[in-house]
C-alpha positions in Angstrom: 60.8 -4.2 13.2 62.8 -2.9 16.1 63.1 0.1 13.9 59.4 0.7 13.7 57.8 3.9 12.5 56.8 6.9 14.3 54.7 9.4 12.7 52.6 12.1 13.9 49.6 14.0 12.8 47.0 16.3 14.0 43.5 16.0 15.2 40.4 18.0 14.5 36.7 17.7 15.2 33.6 19.7 14.8 34.2 21.5 18.1 36.4 24.3 16.5 39.5 22.2 16.8 42.4 22.6 14.3 41.6 21.0 10.9 44.9 21.5 9.3 47.2 19.6 11.5 48.7 22.9 11.8 48.4 25.2 14.7 45.6 25.8 17.2 44.7 29.3 16.0 43.7 27.8 12.7 40.1 27.1 13.6 37.9 25.2 11.3 36.7 28.3 9.5 40.2 29.2 8.6 41.4 25.8 7.4 41.6 26.9 3.8 43.4 30.2 4.5 46.8 30.6 3.0 49.4 32.2 5.1 52.1 34.6 4.1 55.8 33.6 4.4 55.9 35.1 7.9 53.4 35.7 10.6 53.3 37.1 14.1 53.8 34.7 17.0 50.8 34.6 19.4 51.1 34.2 23.2 49.8 30.6 22.8 52.6 29.7 20.6 54.7 28.4 23.5 51.9 26.1 24.6 52.0 24.6 21.1 55.8 24.0 21.4 55.3 22.3 24.8 52.6 20.1 23.3 54.8 19.1 20.4 57.6 18.2 22.9 55.3 16.1 25.0 53.5 14.4 22.1 56.8 13.4 20.4 58.2 12.3 23.7 55.3 9.9 24.4 55.3 8.6 20.8 59.0 7.8 20.7 59.0 6.5 24.3 56.2 4.1 23.5 57.5 3.0 20.1 61.2 2.8 20.9 60.4 1.3 24.3 58.6 -1.5 22.6 61.6 -2.1 20.4 63.8 -2.5 23.5 61.2 -4.9 25.1 61.3 -6.9 21.8 65.0 -7.6 22.4 64.2 -9.6 25.5 60.5 -10.7 25.0 59.2 -11.1 21.5 56.7 -8.4 20.7 56.5 -9.3 17.0 56.3 -7.1 13.9 52.6 -6.7 14.3 52.9 -5.8 18.0 55.5 -3.1 17.3 53.4 -1.6 14.4 50.4 -1.5 16.7 52.3 0.3 19.4 53.5 3.0 17.0 50.0 3.4 15.4 48.1 3.5 18.7 50.6 5.8 20.4 50.2 8.3 17.5 46.4 8.0 17.6 46.3 8.7 21.4 48.6 11.7 21.2 46.6 13.2 18.3 43.4 13.1 20.4 45.2 14.2 23.5 47.2 17.2 22.2 46.1 17.8 18.6 43.8 20.6 19.7 46.7 22.4 21.3 49.4 22.3 18.6 47.8 20.5 15.7 49.5 17.3 16.7 52.3 17.1 14.1 55.0 15.4 16.3 56.9 15.1 13.0 59.2 17.6 11.2 58.3 16.2 7.8 54.6 16.9 8.5 55.3 20.4 9.7 57.5 21.2 6.7 54.9 19.6 4.4 52.1 21.9 5.7 54.4 24.9 5.5 55.2 24.1 1.8 51.5 24.1 1.1 51.1 27.4 2.9 48.9 25.8 5.6 51.3 26.8 8.4 53.3 30.0 8.8 56.9 29.5 7.9 58.0 31.3 11.0 56.6 28.5 13.1 58.6 25.7 11.4 62.0 26.0 13.1 60.8 25.8 16.7 58.2 23.1 15.8 61.0 21.0 14.3 63.4 21.7 17.2 60.7 20.8 19.8 59.9 17.6 18.0 63.6 16.6 17.9 64.0 17.5 21.6 61.0 15.4 22.6 62.5 12.4 20.7 66.0 12.9 22.3 64.5 13.2 25.8 62.5 10.0 25.2 65.5 8.1 24.1 67.6 9.3 27.1 64.8 8.2 29.4 64.8 4.8 27.8 68.5 4.5 28.1 68.3 5.1 31.8 65.3 2.7 32.3 66.8 -0.1 30.2 70.2 0.2 31.9 70.4 -3.6 32.0 70.8 -3.6 28.2 74.2 -2.6 26.8 72.8 -0.2 24.3 69.7 1.1 22.7 70.6 0.1 19.1 67.2 -1.6 18.5 65.6 1.8 18.6 67.6 3.0 15.5 66.0 3.1 12.1 68.3 1.1 9.9 68.1 -1.0 6.7 69.8 -4.3 5.9 72.9 -4.5 3.7 70.9 -6.0 0.9 68.9 -2.8 0.7 70.6 0.0 -1.2 70.5 3.7 -0.2 68.3 4.4 -3.2 65.8 1.6 -2.3 65.6 2.9 1.2 65.0 6.4 0.0 62.2 5.2 -2.3 60.6 3.2 0.5 60.7 6.1 3.0 59.4 8.5 0.3 56.4 6.3 -0.6 55.3 5.5 3.0 55.7 9.1 4.1 53.8 10.2 1.0 50.9 7.9 1.9 50.9 9.1 5.5 50.9 12.8 4.5 48.2 12.3 1.9 46.1 10.6 4.5 46.7 13.5 6.9 45.7 16.1 4.4 42.6 14.1 3.4 41.2 13.3 6.8 42.4 16.1 9.0 42.9 19.2 6.9 39.9 19.1 4.5 36.6 20.5 5.7 34.8 18.1 3.4 36.1 15.1 5.3 34.8 13.5 8.6 37.5 15.0 10.9 36.2 13.2 14.0 37.9 10.0 13.1 41.1 11.6 11.7 43.2 10.2 14.6 42.1 6.7 13.9 42.7 6.9 10.2 46.2 8.4 10.7 47.2 5.8 13.3 46.0 3.0 11.1 48.1 4.4 8.2 51.2 4.3 10.4 50.3 0.7 11.5 49.9 -0.4 7.9 53.1 1.3 6.7 55.0 -0.2 9.6 53.8 -3.7 8.7 54.9 -3.3 5.1 58.1 -1.3 5.4 59.1 -1.9 9.0 61.2 -5.0 8.4 62.9 -3.3 5.5 63.8 0.2 6.6 62.3 0.5 10.0 59.5 2.7 8.5 60.6 5.9 10.1 58.4 8.4 8.2 59.6 10.9 10.8 63.0 12.6 11.0 62.6 13.3 14.7 61.9 9.7 15.4 65.2 8.7 13.7 67.3 11.6 15.1 66.5 10.9 18.8 67.9 7.4 18.9 70.9 8.4 16.7 71.9 11.2 19.0 71.6 9.2 22.2 73.3 6.1 20.8 75.9 8.0 18.8 75.3 6.0 15.7 74.6 8.1 12.6 75.2 5.7 9.8 72.7 6.3 6.9 70.5 8.5 9.1 70.4 11.2 6.5 68.1 8.9 4.5 65.5 9.1 7.3 65.7 12.9 7.3 65.7 13.6 3.5 63.3 11.0 2.1 60.4 11.6 4.6 60.7 15.3 4.2 60.5 15.2 0.4 57.7 12.6 0.6 55.6 14.8 2.9 56.2 17.9 0.8 55.2 16.1 -2.4 52.0 14.7 -0.9 51.0 18.0 0.6 51.4 19.9 -2.6 49.7 17.3 -4.7 46.7 17.2 -2.3 46.4 21.0 -2.7 45.4 20.3 -6.3 42.4 18.3 -5.0 41.0 21.0 -2.8 38.2 23.3 -4.1 39.2 26.7 -5.4 38.2 29.8 -3.5 35.2 31.6 -5.0 37.3 34.4 -6.4 39.9 32.0 -7.9 37.1 29.9 -9.3 35.5 32.9 -11.1 38.9 34.0 -12.3 39.7 30.5 -13.7 36.3 30.3 -15.4 36.8 33.8 -16.9 40.2 32.8 -18.2 38.8 29.6 -19.7 36.0 31.7 -21.4 38.6 34.1 -22.8 40.8 31.3 -24.1 37.9 29.6 -25.9 35.9 32.5 -27.3 38.0 35.6 -27.3 41.2 34.4 -28.9 42.6 36.6 -31.7 42.5 33.7 -34.1 39.0 32.6 -33.2 
């Protein structure tokens, strides 16, 4: 479990905090709003970028740091999973109200695919998350200079696990994570106050199940940081592609579970009426 997960999601509460795990200007009353492909960048955008760097930094520093400690003093699979889950939960409550608390490129892309985040925000969000992860791993490399390398921080899977199996594992656990995020943090019908707890618990559970098999990344930035700092890129594409696809799939599927807007509901009802009663062959 040295390759424990690291996922990130946003926080929202009833005090006008973001409910979409998206960006801070998306107040609760706007959580169902669909965004166009592009949107203007507000002055507060740079605060969000800083928050994403800091949040991802702390998440990866804690999770990967625990993996390096485990090399010398046994932390156990349960301990590593708890570190990842608790670190994510803490950062969601600490910085979620600033940036939406993604700390994960897969989550950011998933929200953009469901039109819950302006596409223009995606590139810098993703870059900031990867930067935070790289900086965290560089810090760990300096602090753990008594160790020859930081290989325990890498997300890897055993030789008995095929690429396809690893892709399926990462797809499923990221799907579960993103589905939880959409359900507890981006839906006004849910109790958003405990969203951080639910999301952190999801990471913990996924880490316990998939951690010993694939490292339970669920987060491209979490895998990219250690790979860049250690210079080991073997099979890292799996931890970029599979989580991204899993997050997009979960986000789009959850969109089917959200209530239609009043206008769309009426249009849908009218269409159903026309189909049933006004067909030419009726």
